C-alpha positions in Angstrom: -0.4 27.6 -17.2 0.9 27.0 -20.6 1.0 29.7 -23.2 -1.4 29.5 -26.2 -0.2 30.7 -29.6 -0.9 34.2 -30.3 -3.6 34.9 -32.8 -1.2 37.2 -34.7 1.8 36.3 -36.6 5.2 35.3 -34.9 6.3 38.8 -35.2 4.0 39.7 -32.5 3.0 43.3 -33.5 3.0 46.3 -31.2 0.1 46.4 -28.6 -2.0 49.5 -28.0 -5.3 50.4 -26.3 -7.4 47.4 -25.1 -4.7 44.9 -26.6 -2.1 46.1 -24.2 -1.8 45.5 -20.4 -3.1 48.3 -18.3 -0.6 51.2 -18.1 1.7 49.8 -20.9 2.6 52.9 -22.8 5.2 53.9 -25.4 7.7 54.7 -22.7 7.4 51.4 -21.2 7.7 49.6 -24.5 10.8 51.6 -25.4 12.6 50.6 -22.2 11.6 46.8 -22.7 12.8 46.9 -26.3 16.5 47.9 -25.2 17.1 45.6 -22.2 19.3 42.6 -22.7 17.0 40.1 -20.9 14.4 38.3 -23.0 10.9 39.6 -22.0 7.6 38.0 -23.0 4.2 39.5 -22.2 1.2 37.2 -21.7 -2.3 38.2 -21.4 -5.1 37.2 -18.9 -6.2 34.4 -21.3 -2.5 33.0 -21.3 -2.0 34.1 -24.9 1.5 35.3 -25.7 1.1 38.9 -27.0 4.5 40.5 -27.3 8.3 39.8 -27.1 11.2 42.2 -27.1 14.1 41.8 -29.5 16.1 39.8 -27.0 13.1 37.3 -26.7 12.7 37.2 -30.5 16.5 36.3 -30.9 16.1 33.6 -28.2 13.1 31.9 -30.0 13.6 32.6 -33.6 10.6 31.5 -35.6 9.7 29.0 -32.9 6.6 29.4 -30.7 7.7 29.3 -27.1 5.8 27.5 -24.4 5.7 29.1 -21.0 5.6 26.8 -18.0 5.1 28.1 -14.4 6.6 25.6 -12.0 6.5 27.2 -8.5 4.0 28.9 -6.3 4.1 32.6 -5.6 6.8 33.6 -3.3 5.7 36.4 -0.9 9.0 36.6 1.0 12.3 34.9 1.1 14.6 33.7 -1.6 14.4 31.6 -4.8 16.5 28.4 -4.5 19.3 27.8 -6.9 20.5 24.5 -8.3 23.9 24.9 -6.5 22.1 25.2 -3.2 22.4 29.1 -2.9 19.5 31.5 -3.5 18.8 34.8 -5.1 16.5 37.2 -3.3 13.0 37.0 -4.9 10.6 39.9 -4.8 7.3 39.5 -3.2 4.7 38.4 -5.6 7.0 36.8 -8.2 6.7 33.5 -9.7 9.2 31.2 -11.4 8.9 29.2 -14.5 10.5 27.9 -17.7 10.3 29.3 -21.2 10.6 26.2 -23.4 12.1 26.6 -26.9 12.6 23.6 -29.2 12.8 21.2 -26.1 15.1 23.3 -24.2 13.9 25.1 -21.0 15.2 28.5 -19.9 14.7 29.5 -16.3 12.5 32.5 -16.1 11.1 35.0 -13.5 7.5 35.6 -13.8 5.9 38.7 -12.5 2.1 39.4 -12.2 0.8 42.6 -13.9 -2.4 44.5 -13.7 -5.4 43.1 -15.5 -4.2 39.4 -15.1 -1.2 39.9 -17.5 2.2 38.5 -16.7 5.8 39.4 -17.7 8.3 36.5 -18.3 12.0 37.4 -18.1 14.8 35.2 -19.1 18.0 36.6 -17.9 20.7 37.4 -20.5 23.7 35.2 -20.7 25.9 37.7 -18.8 23.4 38.0 -16.0 23.0 34.2 -15.8 26.8 33.9 -15.4 26.9 36.4 -12.4 23.4 35.9 -10.8 22.0 32.6 -11.8 18.1 32.4 -11.4 17.0 28.8 -11.2 13.5 27.6 -11.0 12.7 26.1 -7.4 12.9 22.3 -8.2 10.5 19.7 -7.2 11.6 17.6 -4.1 12.3 14.0 -4.8 10.6 13.1 -1.5 7.4 14.9 -2.6 7.4 13.0 -5.8 7.8 9.7 -4.2 5.1 10.5 -1.6 2.6 11.3 -4.4 3.7 8.1 -6.5 3.4 5.7 -3.6 -0.4 5.6 -3.0 -0.9 5.4 -6.8 1.4 2.4 -7.2 -0.1 0.7 -4.2 -3.7 1.2 -5.5 -2.8 -0.3 -8.9 -4.2 -3.8 -9.6 -2.7 -6.5 -11.7 0.2 -6.6 -13.9 -1.3 -4.5 -16.6 -2.8 -1.8 -14.4 0.4 -1.5 -12.5 2.6 -1.3 -15.5 0.3 1.4 -17.0 0.4 3.5 -13.7 4.2 3.4 -13.7 4.4 4.6 -17.3 2.0 7.4 -16.4 3.8 8.6 -13.3 7.1 8.5 -14.9 5.9 10.4 -17.9 4.6 13.2 -15.6 7.8 13.8 -13.8 10.9 11.8 -15.1 10.7 11.9 -18.8 8.7 13.1 -21.8 8.5 9.4 -23.3 8.3 6.4 -21.1 8.3 2.7 -22.0 7.7 -0.1 -19.3 9.2 -3.4 -20.8 8.3 -6.8 -19.0 9.1 -10.2 -20.4 6.3 -12.4 -21.6 5.9 -15.7 -23.4 7.4 -16.8 -26.7 10.5 -14.7 -26.5 8.7 -11.4 -26.5 8.4 -8.3 -24.4 5.2 -6.7 -23.5 5.3 -2.9 -23.4 3.3 0.1 -21.8 4.1 3.6 -22.9 3.0 7.1 -22.0 4.0 10.5 -23.5 1.5 12.5 -21.6 -1.2 11.7 -19.2 -3.7 10.9 -22.1 -1.4 9.3 -24.5 -1.0 5.7 -23.6 0.2 2.6 -25.5 0.3 -1.1 -25.1 1.5 -4.0 -27.1 4.1 -6.8 -27.6 7.4 -6.8 -29.4 10.0 -9.4 -30.1 13.0 -9.4 -27.8 16.1 -7.9 -29.1 19.2 -10.3 -29.0 21.8 -9.4 -26.3 24.6 -8.9 -28.9 22.5 -6.3 -30.6 21.2 -4.4 -27.4 23.7 -5.2 -24.7 22.8 -2.4 -22.4 19.0 -3.2 -22.4 19.9 -7.0 -21.9 22.1 -6.4 -19.0 19.4 -4.1 -17.3 16.9 -6.9 -17.7 19.2 -9.3 -15.8 20.3 -6.9 -13.2 19.3 -7.4 -9.6 19.7 -5.4 -6.5 19.7 -1.5 -6.5 18.7 -0.1 -9.8 21.1 2.1 -11.6 20.1 4.4 -14.6 22.3 3.7 -17.6 22.4 5.8 -20.7 21.3 3.7 -23.9 23.4 4.6 -27.0 21.5 6.0 -29.9 22.7 3.1 -32.1 21.1 0.6 -29.5 17.9 2.6 -29.4 17.7 2.3 -33.3 17.8 -1.5 -33.1 14.6 -1.7 -31.1 11.4 -2.4 -32.9 10.0 0.8 -34.6 7.1 1.1 -32.3 9.6 1.9 -29.6 12.6 3.5 -31.5 10.5 5.9 -33.4 9.0 7.4 -30.2 12.5 8.2 -28.9 13.6 10.0 -32.0 14.9 13.6 -31.3 15.3 12.9 -27.6 18.5 14.5 -26.0 19.0 11.4 -23.8 17.4 7.9 -23.4 18.3 6.0 -20.2 17.2 2.5 -19.0 16.9 1.4 -15.3 15.9 -2.1 -14.0 12.6 -2.8 -12.3 13.8 -6.0 -10.7 14.2 -5.3 -7.0 15.6 -8.7 -6.1 15.8 -12.3 -7.3 13.4 -13.5 -4.7 10.8 -11.0 -6.0 10.6 -12.9 -9.4 10.1 -9.8 -11.4 12.3 -8.7 -14.3 11.7 -5.7 -16.3 13.1 -2.3 -17.5 12.0 1.3 -17.6 13.0 3.3 -20.7 13.0 7.0 -20.2 13.5 9.6 -23.0 14.0 13.2 -22.3 14.1 16.2 -24.6 14.4 19.1 -21.9 16.4 19.5 -18.7 15.6 17.0 -16.0 12.8 17.9 -13.6 14.9 17.1 -10.5 18.2 18.8 -11.7 21.1 17.1 -9.8 18.7 14.8 -7.9 17.2 13.3 -11.1 19.2 10.0 -10.8 18.0 9.6 -7.2 14.4 10.3 -8.3 14.8 7.6 -11.0 16.4 5.0 -8.8 13.9 5.3 -6.0 10.9 5.4 -8.3 12.3 2.2 -10.0 12.7 0.4 -6.7 8.9 1.4 -5.7 7.8 0.4 -9.1 9.4 -3.0 -9.0 8.1 -3.6 -5.5 4.7 -2.8 -6.8 5.0 -5.2 -9.7 6.1 -7.9 -7.5 3.1 -7.3 -5.2 0.8 -7.4 -8.3 2.3 -10.7 -9.4 2.1 -12.2 -5.9 -1.5 -11.1 -5.7 -2.3 -12.6 -9.1 -0.8 -15.9 -8.0 -3.0 -15.8 -4.9 -6.1 -14.9 -6.9 -5.5 -17.8 -9.4 -5.1 -20.2 -6.4 -8.3 -18.8 -4.7 -10.3 -19.1 -7.9 -9.1 -22.6 -8.4 -10.1 -23.5 -4.7 -13.5 -22.1 -5.2 -14.0 -24.0 -8.5 -13.6 -27.3 -6.5 -15.6 -26.2 -3.5 -18.6 -24.3 -5.0 -21.6 -26.5 -5.2 -22.6 -27.7 -8.8 -26.0 -27.3 -10.3 -28.2 -30.3 -9.4 -28.8 -32.9 -12.1 -32.1 -33.6 -13.9 -34.1 -36.5 -12.4 -37.2 -38.1 -13.8 -40.2 -37.2 -11.6 -38.2 -34.8 -9.4 -37.0 -31.2 -9.8 -34.4 -29.4 -7.6 -34.0 -25.7 -7.0 -31.1 -24.2 -5.0 -30.0 -20.8 -3.5 -26.4 -20.5 -2.4 -25.1 -17.3 -1.0 -21.8 -17.3 1.1 -21.1 -14.5 3.6 -19.1 -11.6 2.1 -15.3 -12.2 2.1 -12.3 -12.9 0.0 -13.8 -16.3 -1.0 -17.1 -16.8 -2.9 -17.5 -20.0 -1.2 -18.2 -20.7 2.6 -19.2 -23.3 5.2 -22.6 -24.0 3.9 -23.0 -26.6 1.0 -25.3 -28.9 -0.8 -24.9 -31.9 -3.2 -27.2 -33.8 -5.4 -25.6 -37.2 -6.7 -27.7 -39.4 -9.1 -27.7 -43.1 -8.7 -28.0 -45.6 -11.6 -31.4 -46.7 -10.3 -33.0 -43.4 -10.9 -32.8 -42.2 -7.4 -30.4 -39.5 -6.0 -28.2 -38.9 -2.9 -28.8 -35.4 -1.5 -27.3 -33.6 1.3 -27.3 -30.1 2.7 -24.9 -29.0 5.5 -23.4 -26.3 7.6 -19.8 -26.3 8.8 -19.2 -24.3 12.0 -17.8 -20.8 11.1 -17.2 -19.2 7.8 -14.5 -18.2 5.5 -11.4 -20.1 4.2 -11.2 -22.5 7.1 -14.9 -23.4 7.1 -14.5 -23.7 3.1 -11.6 -26.1 3.5 -13.4 -28.5 5.9 -16.5 -28.1 3.6 -14.3 -29.7 0.8 -13.3 -32.5 3.1 -16.8 -33.4 4.1 -18.2 -33.2 0.6 -15.4 -35.4 -0.7 -15.9 -37.9 2.1 -19.6 -38.1 1.5 -19.3 -38.4 -2.2 -17.1 -41.4 -1.8 -19.2 -43.0 1.1 -22.5 -42.6 -0.8 -21.1 -44.7 -3.5 -21.1 -47.8 -1.2 -23.6 -46.9 1.5 -27.2 -45.7 1.3 -28.3 -45.7 4.8 -28.3 -42.1 6.1 -27.7 -43.0 9.8 -24.6 -45.1 8.8 -23.3 -42.3 6.5 -23.6 -39.7 9.4 -21.9 -42.2 11.9 -18.9 -42.7 9.4 -18.6 -39.0 8.8 -18.6 -38.3 12.7 -15.8 -40.7 13.1 -13.8 -39.3 10.3 -14.1 -35.6 11.6 -13.2 -36.6 15.1 -10.1 -38.7 13.9 -9.0 -35.6 11.8 -8.5 -33.6 14.9 -10.5 -30.7 13.8 -12.1 -28.3 16.4 -15.0 -27.6 14.0 -18.3 -29.4 13.8 -21.0 -29.8 11.3 -24.7 -30.0 11.0 -26.2 -31.9 8.1 -29.4 -33.4 6.7 -29.0 -36.0 4.1 -30.9 -38.8 2.5 -32.3 -40.4 -0.8 -34.9 -39.1 -3.1 -36.6 -41.9 -5.1 -39.2 -41.0 -7.7 -42.1 -43.4 -8.0 -45.3 -43.5 -9.6 -47.3 -40.5 -8.5 -44.7 -39.1 -6.1 -41.3 -39.0 -4.6 -40.3 -40.9 -1.7 -37.7 -39.2 0.6 -35.5 -40.9 3.3 -33.9 -38.3 5.4 -31.3 -38.4 8.4 -30.2 -35.5 10.4 -27.1 -34.6 12.4 -28.2 -31.6 14.5 -29.7 -29.7 11.5 -32.7 -27.5 11.3 -35.8 -29.7 10.6 -36.7 -30.1 6.8 -39.9 -28.5 5.9 -42.6 -29.9 3.5 -44.8 -27.4 1.6 -48.0 -29.2 0.4 -49.3 -28.1 -3.0 -52.8 -27.9 -1.4 -51.5 -25.5 1.3 -49.8 -25.8 4.6 -46.3 -26.3 5.9 -45.2 -29.5 7.8 -42.0 -30.1 9.8 -40.1 -33.3 9.4 -38.9 -34.4 12.8 -35.6 -36.0 12.6 -33.6 -35.9 15.9 -29.7 -36.3 15.8 -26.7 -34.8 17.4 -24.0 -32.6 16.1 -21.6 -34.2 13.6 -17.8 -34.2 14.8 -18.3 -33.5 18.5 -18.7 -36.9 20.3 -18.0 -40.5 19.5 -21.3 -41.4 21.2 -23.3 -39.3 18.7 -26.6 -40.8 17.7 -28.6 -40.2 14.6 -32.2 -41.0 13.4 -34.0 -41.4 10.1 -37.5 -40.4 8.8 -39.5 -41.1 5.7 -41.8 -38.7 3.9 -43.6 -38.8 0.6 -44.1 -35.9 -1.8 -47.2 -35.8 -4.0 -47.4 -33.8 -7.2 -46.6 -30.2 -6.6 -45.4 -30.9 -3.1 -41.8 -29.8 -2.2 -39.4 -30.4 0.7 -37.2 -27.4 1.8 -33.8 -28.1 3.3 -32.1 -24.9 4.5 -29.2 -23.6 6.7 -29.5 -21.3 9.6 -28.3 -18.4 7.6 -32.1 -17.9 6.8 -33.6 -18.0 10.3 -30.7 -16.2 11.9 -30.6 -13.3 9.2 -30.5 -9.9 11.2 -32.9 -7.1 10.5 -31.4 -4.3 8.7 -33.0 -1.7 11.3 -32.6 -3.7 14.5 -29.7 -6.3 14.4 -31.1 -8.0 17.6 -34.2 -9.1 15.6 -33.8 -12.4 13.5 -35.9 -13.4 10.6 -36.8 -16.5 12.6 -38.9 -19.7 12.1 -42.2 -18.0 12.0 -41.4 -15.6 9.1 -39.9 -18.6 7.1 -43.1 -20.5 7.5 -45.2 -17.5 6.7 -43.3 -17.0 3.5 -43.6 -20.7 2.6 -47.3 -20.8 3.5 -48.0 -17.9 1.1 -46.1 -19.6 -1.8 -47.7 -22.9 -1.4 -48.8 -24.3 -4.6 -46.2 -22.6 -6.6 -43.3 -24.3 -8.4 -40.1 -24.7 -6.5 -38.3 -22.0 -8.4 -41.0 -19.5 -7.4 -40.9 -20.6 -3.8 -37.2 -20.3 -3.6 -37.3 -16.9 -5.4 -40.0 -15.5 -2.9 -37.9 -16.8 0.1 -34.7 -15.2 -1.3 -36.4 -11.9 -1.9 -38.0 -11.8 1.6 -34.7 -12.6 3.3 -32.9 -9.9 1.2 -35.5 -7.3 2.0 -35.1 -8.2 5.7 -31.2 -7.9 5.6 -31.0 -4.9 3.4 -27.3 -4.1 3.0 -26.2 -5.6 6.3 -23.9 -8.6 6.6 -25.1 -12.1 6.8 -23.9 -15.7 7.4 -23.6 -18.3 4.8 -26.9 -19.3 3.2 -27.8 -22.5 1.4 -31.1 -23.8 0.2 -32.1 -27.0 -1.6 -35.7 -27.6 -2.6 -36.8 -31.0 -3.8 -40.1 -30.9 -5.8 -42.2 -33.7 -6.9 -42.8 -33.0 -10.6 -46.4 -33.1 -11.9 
C-alpha cells in the first residue's frame, strides 16, 4: 500500500462531510492540529487526504510516500532496532513515511471506513521512546531468494534474477557486472521489478577504479566495500548516471572461490535507510555468496550443455544421401532423456560404383552409455565398410571388436548393400539377432526376409547368415528396431504394438511412397503410445524409385 497523490493541492485542504473519515469532526481536527507528532490521514483508496502542521513541516512541498512494512500486530510488542521493544496497541500497523528518499518510521492505525492514520513521532519522542519498524529477517530473505536463484538458467538468466532480487530488498539500484570478451564487462541492472537493463561496457582501468578492480579479483568470503563517489563517476555513463543522487554505493564480490571459475561484482546503490538495519551487511554478504554459487552452477551447466550438444552432433544419424534408382526414408526418435541420441542408429554410406552400404542397429540399453557404444560401433563399421563388403564378415569383425573391448553390452544389427540396377534395386542383407526386414510390395502384401544370426558382442562363436532380395519399382524394404513392436499401449502398458499391428499398417500403406509409409507408421505408433514413455526408435526404408 503506497499512497497515491491527493487530487487536491499540496496544502491538503480541510475535510468535511463525505470527504472526511467517519466521525472526524472539528474537535478531532483541532486536537491533531496541535500535536507535535506528524499525522497523515489516508483514505480507503490509499489517497493522502490531510496532514497536520507537524506533517507539513516534515514534508515541505514534497509529496510523501507511505509504505507499510509489517503485518497487523494483535498483541505483543513492536521490535526496535536496538533489540528492545515498545508496546504496540492491538490492530496497529507499522510503516515508513518516505520523504525525498529518507524513510521515517511511523505507526499506522486503522480507522473506520478503511481510512488510516500515519503518525511519525516527534524528535523529542523518538529520543525517549524510539518506534522502529519491525525489520525483515535476513534468514527469511535468503530463504525466499534461494529457490529463485536455483531455478535460474544460464549466465544471462541467473544474472538477471540476481539483479531483480537485490533491487527488491538490498538497494534501489543494482548492477551485476561480469567479465566478458575483448576487455569488456557485461552488465545487468534492475531498479524495480519491471525496470531491467542489459548491455556491455568497457572495463575501467585499475588505476582509475581501484575499489572495483580489487573486488573483481577478490576470492573467499565476500565483503561489502563503499565505492567513493569519484570512482563511481569514472564508470561509463550508462552505469554512473543511474547512481546519481544515491546516499551510498557499495560493491561486493560474486566470486565464491578460485575453483568456481567465476569473477564478478554486485553494485548496490541506496537512497534510503537499509532494509535490514544493522543486519544489512550480513544480508548482502550471504546473498553475494548464494549468487556466486548460482553463477558458478550456471557456468558449469553451460559447459556440460556444450559438451552434450557436441557429443550429440557426432552421434546423431545424418540424413541419407541421394542415390540413383533408390530412395531412403528415415524415422529416428530416441527415448526421452538428457541426450537427444540413444542406442538405436542407422547409416547409409554411398560407394563409388553407385551402390550404398546401409546399416540399422540397436545397442542394448539407452541413454548416455548406449549412445557412447553406438558411436564406437558406427565409427568401426564406417571404417570396415571401406575395405569389406561382405555382410557376414563385417558382423564377425564387429563381434570380435566388441568382445575385445570388454563391454558388457551387446548389439543387434541388420546391414548390407543396396545396388540399383535396371528396373530395380538388389539388396544383400546380413543380420545379427535383429528383427527381420520386411518387404512391402507395390502391388500389395508384406514379406519377411529370413536372415538368421546371433547377437553381436556376446560370443566368439557367433554365426551370421546373408540373404538377397530384389525390389521392383515402388517396392520398399523396411528396417526397424524393436522400439516399434515393443511400444506400450497408453491405456494398458502390458499390451505391446507387436508384429501384427506393424504388418497391418504396412499392408494398408502398400503402393504408397516410402515417405507416406513411414509417416503412417509413425502416426500409428504415436497414437498407440499417447504421452507414455517409449524406447529408442529407428526406421530406415529403402525404396526402388520408379
